[in-house]
C-alpha positions as CSV (number, residue, x, y, z in Angstrom):
1,M,101.1,78.4,138.4
2,S,101.6,74.9,137.0
3,G,103.7,74.7,133.8
4,Y,101.5,71.9,132.6
5,L,98.5,74.2,132.1
6,K,97.6,75.1,128.5
7,H,98.4,78.5,127.2
8,E,94.7,79.4,127.0
9,T,94.3,78.7,130.7
10,L,97.6,80.5,131.7
11,A,96.6,83.6,129.7
12,V,93.4,83.8,131.8
13,Q,94.7,82.9,135.2
14,A,98.4,83.8,135.5
15,G,99.3,87.0,137.4
16,R,95.9,87.5,139.0
17,M,96.1,88.7,142.6
18,S,92.4,88.8,143.5
19,E,92.9,87.9,147.2
20,E,95.1,91.0,147.6
21,H,92.6,93.3,146.0
22,F,89.3,92.5,147.7
23,G,88.3,89.9,145.2
24,A,88.8,92.1,142.1
25,V,89.3,89.9,139.0
26,N,91.8,92.4,137.5
27,T,94.6,94.0,139.4
28,P,93.8,97.7,139.8
29,V,96.0,100.4,138.3
30,Y,98.6,101.5,140.8
31,R,99.7,105.0,139.8
32,A,102.3,105.2,142.5
33,S,105.8,106.5,143.0
34,T,106.1,106.6,146.8
35,M,105.3,103.4,148.7
36,L,105.0,103.9,152.5
37,C,106.5,101.4,155.0
38,R,104.8,100.8,158.3
39,D,107.9,101.3,160.5
40,L,111.6,102.1,160.3
41,S,112.7,98.5,160.8
42,T,110.7,97.4,157.7
43,L,112.2,100.2,155.7
44,E,115.8,99.5,156.7
45,A,115.4,95.7,156.3
46,G,113.9,96.1,152.8
47,H,111.2,93.6,153.6
48,A,108.3,95.6,152.1
49,P,106.9,94.0,149.0
50,Y,107.0,97.4,147.2
51,V,109.4,100.2,148.0
52,Y,109.3,102.6,145.1
53,G,107.3,102.8,141.9
54,R,110.2,102.5,139.5
55,L,111.1,99.2,141.2
56,G,107.6,97.7,140.8
57,T,104.0,97.9,141.8
58,P,101.2,95.3,141.8
59,S,100.3,96.5,138.3
60,S,103.7,95.6,136.9
61,R,104.1,92.5,139.1
62,S,100.8,91.0,137.8
63,L,101.9,91.5,134.2
64,Q,105.4,90.1,134.8
65,E,104.1,87.0,136.5
66,A,101.5,86.4,133.7
67,I,104.1,86.7,130.9
68,M,106.6,84.6,132.9
69,A,104.0,81.9,133.2
70,L,103.3,81.9,129.5
71,E,107.0,81.8,128.6
72,Q,107.8,79.3,131.4
73,G,110.9,81.3,132.2
74,A,112.6,82.3,135.5
75,A,112.1,86.1,135.4
76,T,110.4,88.7,133.2
77,V,111.0,92.4,133.1
78,V,108.6,94.8,131.4
79,C,110.0,97.8,129.6
80,P,108.6,101.1,128.2
81,S,109.0,99.8,124.6
82,G,109.9,96.8,122.6
83,L,113.2,98.3,121.5
84,N,114.0,99.0,125.2
85,A,113.4,95.4,126.0
86,I,115.7,94.4,123.1
87,A,118.4,96.8,124.4
88,T,118.0,95.5,128.0
89,A,118.4,91.9,126.9
90,I,121.5,92.6,124.8
91,M,123.1,94.7,127.6
92,A,122.5,91.8,129.9
93,V,124.9,89.5,127.9
94,C,127.3,91.9,126.1
95,G,129.9,94.4,127.2
96,A,133.0,96.2,126.0
97,G,135.3,93.9,124.0
98,D,132.6,91.4,123.3
99,H,131.5,90.1,119.9
100,F,127.8,89.8,119.1
101,L,126.2,87.7,116.2
102,V,122.9,89.1,114.9
103,V,120.6,87.7,112.3
104,D,120.6,89.8,109.1
105,S,116.8,89.8,109.0
106,C,116.4,91.4,112.4
107,Y,114.0,94.3,113.2
108,G,115.4,97.5,111.8
109,P,115.8,99.4,115.1
110,T,117.7,96.4,116.5
111,R,120.3,96.9,113.8
112,N,120.4,100.6,114.6
113,F,121.0,99.9,118.3
114,C,123.8,97.5,117.4
115,D,125.5,99.7,114.8
116,K,125.4,102.8,117.0
117,A,124.9,102.3,120.7
118,L,126.6,98.9,121.0
119,K,129.5,100.1,118.8
120,R,130.1,103.1,121.1
121,A,130.0,100.7,124.0
122,G,132.8,98.7,122.5
123,V,130.8,95.7,121.3
124,E,131.4,94.4,117.7
125,T,128.4,93.1,115.8
126,T,128.5,90.7,112.9
127,Y,125.4,90.0,110.9
128,Y,124.7,86.5,109.6
129,D,122.5,85.0,106.9
130,P,119.1,84.0,108.4
131,L,119.3,80.7,106.7
132,T,122.5,79.8,108.6
133,G,122.1,76.8,110.9
134,T,125.0,74.9,112.4
135,D,127.3,76.7,110.0
136,I,127.1,79.6,112.4
137,E,130.0,77.9,114.2
138,R,132.4,79.4,111.6
139,L,131.4,82.9,112.7
140,I,131.9,82.3,116.4
141,R,135.0,83.9,117.9
142,P,136.6,83.4,121.4
143,N,134.9,86.6,122.5
144,T,131.5,85.9,121.0
145,K,129.1,86.4,123.9
146,A,125.7,85.9,122.3
147,V,123.8,85.1,119.2
148,Y,120.6,87.1,118.4
149,C,117.8,85.4,116.5
150,E,114.4,86.5,115.0
151,S,112.3,83.7,113.5
152,P,110.5,84.3,111.2
153,G,112.7,87.3,110.1
154,S,111.4,90.8,110.2
155,L,109.8,91.8,106.8
156,T,111.2,88.8,104.9
157,F,110.0,85.9,107.1
158,E,112.9,83.5,106.8
159,M,112.7,80.6,109.3
160,Q,115.8,80.0,111.5
161,D,116.8,76.6,112.9
162,I,116.8,77.9,116.5
163,P,117.7,74.5,118.2
164,A,120.7,74.0,115.8
165,I,122.0,77.5,116.4
166,A,121.5,77.2,120.1
167,A,123.4,74.0,120.3
168,V,126.4,75.5,118.6
169,A,126.2,78.7,120.6
170,H,126.0,76.9,123.9
171,A,128.9,74.6,123.0
172,H,131.0,77.8,122.7
173,G,129.7,79.4,125.9
174,A,127.5,82.0,124.0
175,S,124.0,83.0,125.0
176,V,121.0,82.9,122.7
177,L,118.5,85.7,122.4
178,L,115.3,85.6,120.4
179,D,112.8,88.3,119.3
180,N,109.7,86.2,119.6
181,T,107.1,88.9,118.9
182,W,105.7,87.3,115.7
183,A,104.8,84.0,117.5
184,T,104.6,84.9,121.2
185,P,105.0,82.0,123.6
186,V,101.6,80.7,122.6
187,L,103.0,79.7,119.2
188,F,106.7,79.1,120.0
189,H,108.2,77.9,123.3
190,A,111.5,79.7,123.2
191,F,113.1,78.0,126.2
192,A,112.3,74.5,125.0
193,H,114.2,75.2,121.8
194,G,117.4,76.4,123.5
195,V,116.8,80.2,123.9
196,D,118.2,81.9,127.0
197,I,116.4,85.3,126.8
198,S,113.0,85.6,124.9
199,I,112.0,89.2,123.9
200,Q,108.6,90.5,122.8
201,S,107.1,93.8,121.8
202,I,104.1,93.9,124.0
203,T,102.9,96.7,121.7
204,K,102.0,94.0,119.2
205,Y,100.0,90.9,120.0
206,I,100.0,91.0,123.8
207,G,98.6,94.5,123.9
208,G,96.5,93.7,120.8
209,H,94.6,96.9,120.5
210,S,97.1,99.5,119.1
211,D,96.8,101.6,122.3
212,L,100.1,101.1,124.1
213,V,103.9,100.9,123.6
214,M,105.7,98.4,125.8
215,G,108.1,95.5,125.7
216,C,109.3,92.6,127.8
217,A,112.2,90.2,128.1
218,T,112.1,86.8,129.9
219,A,115.2,84.9,131.0
220,N,115.9,81.4,132.0
221,A,117.5,80.6,135.4
222,A,121.0,81.1,134.2
223,H,120.3,84.6,132.8
224,K,117.8,85.8,135.4
225,D,120.1,87.8,137.6
226,R,121.9,89.6,134.7
227,L,118.6,90.6,133.1
228,E,117.1,91.9,136.3
229,E,120.3,93.8,137.2
230,V,120.4,95.7,133.8
231,H,116.6,96.4,134.1
232,F,117.2,97.8,137.6
233,L,120.3,99.8,136.7
234,T,118.8,101.5,133.6
235,G,115.4,102.3,135.3
236,A,113.5,101.0,132.4
237,C,110.1,100.7,134.1
238,A,106.7,100.7,132.4
239,G,103.7,102.8,133.5
240,A,100.9,101.3,135.5
241,D,98.2,102.3,133.0
242,D,100.1,100.5,130.2
243,C,100.6,97.5,132.4
244,F,96.9,97.3,132.9
245,L,96.1,97.5,129.2
246,A,98.8,94.9,128.4
247,L,97.4,92.5,131.0
248,R,93.9,93.0,129.6
249,G,95.2,92.2,126.1
250,L,97.0,89.1,127.4
251,R,93.8,87.6,128.6
252,T,92.5,87.2,125.1
253,L,95.8,86.6,123.4
254,S,95.3,82.9,122.5
255,V,91.8,83.5,121.0
256,R,92.9,86.5,119.0
257,L,96.0,84.7,117.6
258,R,93.9,81.9,116.2
259,R,91.7,84.4,114.3
260,H,94.7,86.3,113.0
261,E,96.2,83.1,111.8
262,K,93.0,81.9,110.0
263,T,92.5,85.3,108.3
264,A,96.2,85.6,107.3
265,L,96.2,82.1,105.7
266,E,93.0,82.9,103.8
267,L,94.5,86.1,102.5
268,S,97.9,84.7,101.6
269,R,96.4,81.7,99.8
270,W,94.1,84.0,97.8
271,L,96.9,86.4,97.0
272,N,99.0,83.4,95.8
273,T,96.5,83.0,93.0
274,R,96.7,86.6,91.8
275,P,98.7,87.3,88.6
276,E,100.0,90.5,90.1
277,V,101.8,88.6,92.9
278,E,105.2,87.0,92.4
279,R,105.3,85.1,95.7
280,I,104.1,85.1,99.3
281,L,106.4,85.2,102.3
282,H,104.6,83.1,105.0
283,P,106.2,80.1,106.7
284,A,102.9,78.3,107.3
285,L,102.3,78.0,103.5
286,E,103.3,74.5,102.3
287,D,105.5,75.9,99.5
288,D,107.4,78.3,101.7
289,P,111.1,77.5,102.0
290,G,110.9,77.6,105.8
291,H,107.7,75.5,106.1
292,A,109.5,72.4,107.4
293,I,111.1,74.2,110.3
294,W,107.9,76.0,111.1
295,R,105.9,72.8,111.1
296,R,108.5,71.1,113.3
297,D,108.9,73.9,116.0
298,F,105.8,76.1,116.0
299,N,102.2,75.6,117.3
300,G,100.7,77.9,114.7
301,S,101.2,81.1,112.9
302,S,100.1,84.7,113.4
303,G,98.7,87.4,111.2
304,L,101.8,89.0,109.7
305,F,103.3,88.0,106.3
306,G,104.9,89.5,103.2
307,V,103.8,89.8,99.6
308,V,106.3,90.2,96.8
309,L,104.6,91.9,93.8
310,K,105.6,91.6,90.2
311,P,107.6,94.6,89.0
312,I,105.3,97.7,88.7
313,P,105.8,101.5,88.6
314,H,105.7,103.2,91.9
315,A,102.5,105.0,90.8
316,A,100.8,101.7,90.4
317,L,101.8,100.6,93.9
318,A,100.4,103.9,95.2
319,A,97.1,103.4,93.3
320,F,96.8,99.9,94.9
321,I,97.5,101.0,98.5
322,D,96.0,104.5,98.6
323,G,92.4,103.4,97.8
324,L,92.2,100.5,100.2
325,S,89.3,100.8,102.6
326,H,90.0,98.1,105.2
327,F,93.8,98.2,105.4
328,G,95.4,101.0,107.3
329,L,98.7,102.4,106.1
330,G,100.9,102.6,109.1
331,Y,103.7,101.0,111.0
332,S,103.5,98.5,113.9
333,W,101.1,95.5,113.8
334,G,99.4,93.0,116.1
335,G,96.3,95.1,116.8
336,F,92.7,94.3,115.8
337,E,93.0,96.2,112.6
338,S,94.4,95.1,109.2
339,L,97.5,97.1,108.0
340,I,99.6,97.3,104.8
341,V,102.9,99.0,104.4
342,P,105.7,98.9,101.8
343,A,108.8,97.1,103.2
344,H,112.3,98.4,102.6
345,I,115.0,95.8,103.2
346,V,118.5,96.5,104.7
347,R,120.9,93.6,104.5
348,T,124.7,93.4,104.9
349,A,125.4,89.6,105.2
350,Q,123.3,88.3,102.3
351,P,121.3,90.4,99.8
352,F,117.5,89.8,99.7
353,A,116.3,89.6,96.1
354,A,112.7,90.8,95.5
355,E,111.4,90.7,92.0
356,G,109.1,93.7,92.6
357,P,107.8,95.8,95.5
358,L,107.5,94.0,98.8
359,V,104.6,94.9,101.0
360,R,103.9,93.7,104.5
361,I,100.4,92.8,105.5
362,H,98.9,92.3,109.0
363,A,95.6,90.5,108.9
364,G,93.4,91.9,111.6
365,L,90.1,90.7,113.0
366,E,87.9,91.9,110.2
367,D,85.9,89.4,108.0
368,A,88.3,87.8,105.5
369,D,85.9,88.1,102.6
370,D,85.7,91.9,103.1
371,L,89.5,92.1,103.2
372,I,89.8,90.1,100.0
373,A,87.2,92.2,98.2
374,D,89.2,95.3,99.2
375,L,92.4,93.9,97.8
376,E,90.7,92.8,94.6
377,V,89.5,96.3,93.9
378,G,93.0,97.5,94.7
379,F,94.5,95.2,92.2
380,G,92.1,96.7,89.6
381,R,93.4,100.2,90.4
382,M,97.0,98.9,90.2
383,N,96.4,97.5,86.7
384,E,94.7,100.6,85.5
385,A,97.7,102.8,86.6
386,Q,100.3,100.8,84.6
């Protein structure tokens, strides 16, 4: 598939294998463990396209090829969760005795993996301020093997200067990993900005319907073999039914992202006018501290952003959230439904100062006016509870 095609076209066409499946537009679900070979010589030579379900089926291959085309990478592996994709990518570049730099605003489970599993494996992790750019050089040691980024940051949405960080890391022989779930390759081309392995939680925007848990990691040519080896050795395969659902979601990814973006911007700009709100954390807003980097590097924004409220009692926050009709109270995001959840920040490199409670909002595909009306009534309950 040509790398010059637009994302909208790639999302529709990449990974389709109609000629292999009697003209079917969608690759069928292959619930298969055993794959039979036609003769002994084929089995012994390993020339069969599929040899065992854990090692791949047409279901997983279609999804891998589609994501790889969107990312414009050299290899994609699909994993049973986003966290497993993160772990697979990290283990592809780090081992005992290595030093690992991780952004302080990373996804919480990423921090848990580094602090526990990586530590037991003999890898030392140092967390760095998400606003660090070329200054990251002072944190690099002779044994620093990789720098882990997430931009915008989880929960707090700081923008990182990925090209600047990548230039410094590569000058010292370190790899660059990026959790690109917020933007997907539709909104941020990781490899064009110096990333070596791009990671996504397929659970979020690629799946898009809150009905699967899956992750993926895509590597450039220099990191392809290492990523595929770890994926093979750990047996981190994804089920055929989930691959089918993920591929179905991928076909409408570009269209859905634009609607999420539009609604999130409408909500965030309206919220910015409310007296109950201290500030909005959304890099696409003109007054956001990271707006210049977002405008330079990104093709758009998604539906996830943060809202720092003015100081209020916890009972007032509960009154605001508990009565909402169109916002679900639950973790994850990226589906068709709007969500709201209080955010609890863990930082070790640089404290994050929030004037009042921080809530994370995911703008779904509902009508923006209905969502705004729901929030307005919620603010009324909040004010009455104080």
